[in-house]
C-alpha positions in Angstrom: 66.9 195.9 122.2 64.2 195.6 124.9 63.7 192.5 127.0 60.2 191.8 125.5 61.7 192.0 122.0 64.5 189.6 123.0 62.0 187.2 124.5 59.8 187.3 121.4 62.8 186.6 119.2 63.9 183.7 121.4 60.4 182.2 121.4 60.3 182.6 117.6 63.7 180.9 117.2 62.6 178.1 119.5 59.4 177.6 117.5 61.3 177.6 114.2 63.7 175.0 115.7 60.8 172.7 116.6 58.7 173.2 113.5 61.4 173.2 110.9 62.0 169.4 110.8 58.3 168.8 110.2 58.2 171.4 107.5 61.0 169.7 105.7 59.4 166.3 106.1 55.9 167.5 105.1 56.3 167.2 101.3 57.4 163.5 101.6 54.9 162.7 104.3 52.0 164.2 102.4 53.0 162.5 99.1 53.5 159.2 100.9 50.1 159.3 102.6 48.3 160.4 99.4 50.0 158.1 97.0 51.2 155.3 99.3 49.1 154.7 102.4 45.7 155.7 101.0 45.9 153.4 97.9 47.0 150.5 100.1 44.2 150.9 102.6 41.7 151.5 99.8 42.7 148.3 98.1 42.3 146.4 101.3 38.8 147.8 101.6 38.0 147.1 98.0 39.0 143.5 98.4 35.9 143.0 100.6 33.6 144.4 98.0 32.2 143.2 94.6 32.7 146.0 92.2 31.5 146.8 88.6 33.6 149.8 87.7 34.7 152.5 90.2 31.3 153.5 91.5 29.4 150.2 92.0 30.3 148.6 95.3 28.6 145.7 97.2 30.0 144.4 100.4 30.6 140.7 100.2 33.2 140.1 103.0 35.8 137.5 102.2 33.9 136.1 99.2 36.6 137.3 96.8 39.2 135.3 98.7 37.0 132.2 98.8 36.5 132.6 95.0 40.2 132.7 94.4 40.7 129.4 96.3 38.2 127.6 94.0 39.1 129.4 90.7 41.0 127.2 88.3 42.5 130.1 86.4 44.0 131.5 89.7 45.5 128.2 90.5 47.0 128.0 87.1 48.4 131.6 87.5 49.9 130.6 90.9 51.5 127.5 89.5 53.0 129.2 86.5 54.4 132.0 88.7 55.9 129.5 91.1 57.5 127.5 88.3 58.9 130.6 86.7 60.2 132.0 90.0 61.9 128.7 90.9 63.7 128.1 87.6 64.5 131.8 87.1 66.1 132.1 90.5 67.6 128.6 90.3 69.6 129.5 87.1 69.9 133.3 87.6 71.9 133.4 90.8 74.6 130.8 90.0 75.1 132.3 86.5 75.3 135.8 88.1 77.8 134.6 90.7 79.8 132.8 88.0 80.1 135.8 85.8 81.1 138.0 88.8 83.8 135.5 89.8 85.1 135.4 86.2 85.0 139.2 85.7 86.7 139.8 89.0 89.8 138.0 87.9 92.7 140.3 86.9 93.8 138.1 84.0 90.6 138.8 82.2 91.2 141.5 79.6 88.4 144.1 78.9 86.7 143.4 82.2 85.0 146.8 82.2 83.6 146.3 78.8 82.2 142.8 79.6 80.7 144.1 82.8 78.8 146.8 80.9 77.8 144.3 78.2 76.3 141.8 80.6 74.6 144.6 82.6 73.2 146.5 79.7 70.2 144.2 78.9 68.6 145.3 82.1 68.6 148.9 80.9 66.2 148.1 78.0 63.2 147.1 80.0 60.8 144.1 79.8 58.9 145.6 76.9 61.9 145.8 74.6 63.1 142.3 75.7 59.7 140.8 75.0 59.7 142.2 71.5 63.3 141.1 70.9 62.8 137.6 72.1 59.5 137.4 70.2 61.6 137.7 67.1 64.3 135.4 68.3 61.7 132.6 68.9 60.2 132.8 65.4 60.1 129.3 63.8 62.5 128.6 60.9 64.2 131.9 61.0 64.6 132.7 64.7 68.1 132.9 66.0 67.3 130.7 69.0 66.0 127.8 66.8 68.9 128.1 64.4 71.5 128.1 67.2 69.9 125.2 69.1 69.3 123.2 65.9 72.9 123.6 65.0 74.0 122.2 68.4 71.3 119.5 68.9 69.6 119.0 65.6 67.6 116.0 66.7 66.1 117.7 69.8 65.3 121.1 68.5 63.8 121.3 64.9 63.9 124.5 63.0 60.1 124.8 63.1 59.9 124.7 66.9 57.1 127.0 68.0 58.3 128.2 71.4 55.4 130.6 72.0 52.7 128.4 70.6 53.6 125.2 72.5 52.3 125.2 76.1 55.2 123.0 77.2 57.8 125.5 75.8 56.2 128.8 76.9 57.7 128.7 80.4 61.3 127.8 79.2 61.1 130.6 76.7 60.1 133.1 79.4 62.9 131.9 81.8 65.5 132.1 79.0 64.4 135.7 78.2 64.5 136.7 81.9 68.0 135.2 82.3 69.3 137.3 79.5 67.8 140.4 81.1 68.6 139.9 84.8 71.8 137.8 85.1 74.0 140.8 84.4 72.0 143.0 86.8 72.6 140.6 89.8 76.2 140.1 88.7 76.8 143.7 89.7 75.7 142.9 93.3 78.0 139.9 93.5 80.9 141.9 92.0 80.5 144.5 94.8 80.3 141.8 97.4 83.4 140.0 96.1 85.4 143.2 96.2 84.5 143.7 99.9 85.8 140.3 101.0 89.0 140.7 103.0 91.9 139.6 100.8 94.0 138.7 103.9 91.6 135.8 104.5 92.5 134.4 101.1 96.2 134.7 101.9 95.7 132.9 105.2 93.8 130.2 103.4 96.5 129.7 100.9 99.1 129.5 103.6 97.1 126.7 105.2 97.1 124.9 101.9 93.6 125.5 100.8 92.9 125.1 97.0 90.7 127.5 95.1 87.6 125.4 95.7 88.2 125.4 99.5 88.9 129.1 99.4 85.6 129.7 97.7 83.7 127.6 100.2 85.4 128.8 103.3 86.1 132.4 102.5 84.1 133.6 99.5 80.7 132.1 100.4 80.6 133.4 104.0 81.9 136.8 102.8 79.2 137.4 100.3 76.4 135.7 102.2 74.5 139.0 103.1 74.5 140.1 99.5 73.6 136.6 98.3 70.5 136.6 100.6 69.6 140.0 99.4 69.8 139.0 95.8 67.9 135.8 96.5 65.0 137.6 98.1 64.8 140.5 95.7 65.0 138.1 92.7 62.2 136.0 94.1 60.0 139.1 94.7 60.7 140.3 91.2 59.8 136.9 89.7 56.4 137.0 91.4 55.8 140.4 89.8 56.2 139.1 86.3 53.7 140.7 83.9 55.0 142.7 80.9 57.4 140.0 79.5 54.9 137.2 79.0 52.0 139.6 78.1 53.9 141.1 75.2 55.7 138.0 74.1 52.4 136.1 73.9 50.7 138.9 71.9 48.7 140.5 74.7 47.4 137.1 76.0 48.2 134.4 78.5 49.4 132.0 75.7 48.1 128.6 74.7 46.2 126.9 77.5 47.1 129.8 79.8 50.7 128.5 79.8 52.0 132.1 80.3 49.3 133.3 82.8 50.9 134.9 85.9 49.4 136.2 89.1 49.9 139.9 88.1 48.5 139.2 84.6 45.4 137.6 86.2 45.1 140.6 88.4 45.2 142.9 85.3 42.6 140.9 83.5 40.2 141.0 86.4 40.8 144.6 87.4 41.2 146.5 84.2 39.6 144.2 81.5 36.7 142.7 83.5 36.4 145.8 85.8 36.1 143.9 89.1 38.5 146.0 91.2 37.4 144.2 94.3 38.6 140.8 93.0 41.8 142.4 91.7 42.5 143.9 95.1 42.0 140.5 96.7 44.5 139.0 94.2 47.0 141.8 95.0 46.7 141.2 98.8 47.0 137.4 98.3 50.1 138.0 96.2 51.6 140.3 98.8 50.9 137.9 101.6 52.4 135.0 99.6 55.6 137.0 98.8 55.9 137.9 102.5 55.6 134.3 103.6 58.1 133.1 101.0 60.6 135.8 101.8 60.4 135.0 105.5 61.0 131.3 104.8 64.0 132.2 102.7 65.4 134.4 105.5 64.8 131.6 108.0 66.4 128.9 105.8 69.5 131.1 105.1 69.9 131.9 108.8 69.6 135.7 108.2 66.8 136.1 110.8 68.7 134.2 113.4 71.9 136.3 112.9 70.0 139.5 113.1 68.3 138.4 116.3 71.8 137.6 117.8 73.2 141.0 116.7 70.2 142.8 118.3 70.9 141.1 121.6 
């Protein structure tokens, strides 16, 4: 082999060594730019325009955002979404943690079966859950009315119209979401509980700590990172609510817009009315709101401070 041939092969090998990583990354990068970055930037641009379909664009600056501030329907959607997110997360996390604690006990028989049973509703999707609970909430014959009427007959009549009464629409949505998501978050807590060092419990028992003190002093600190993760992701998921109320309320926002959410309001303006500019402004407002709330949650739980200390 001549020296020139050896040099050419060496240069070719060096070129392959440098280019190969980019070639392997190229499919992902191209896909991300085309289907990720471009739509995000395009939606930000559209939020500054008044649109009537995909081809009619008139630049109006921040008028879409000013319109949202003064729009009564948008304020209703924000309020409904906040109420749903608060009560959904408020009940969802303690129930998920309670189930995880119960199903992590060795004396519980059939733990694997119950774990699957509680997790399985999440596999069905919101569309199926909406149809199912639409049947369960039927007056007179619905299982929810019959069960609650048996327990508290004076408070819940058999003809209670859950999805026709504006005051009951939100409790109906929260109840349906709990059935769907409690088991899903239970899996995260189960994994967190199994990662807690058992020697800490033994040391706490030696010091005379009762089960409650063990839970507060050992379990809660041990599962804190997962708890914060579940809190933030559950909140973000609650703000993205759309299919469940839309289908449960027969493709509408319900009586007096009691089931109107931010994403449903976005859908109505973007795909029913055709104002993609206003829909983009709604989307960016939602994204900014979720970001602010998530940062507040991280600050209140001390996660941001702990990450800052670890980075130092």
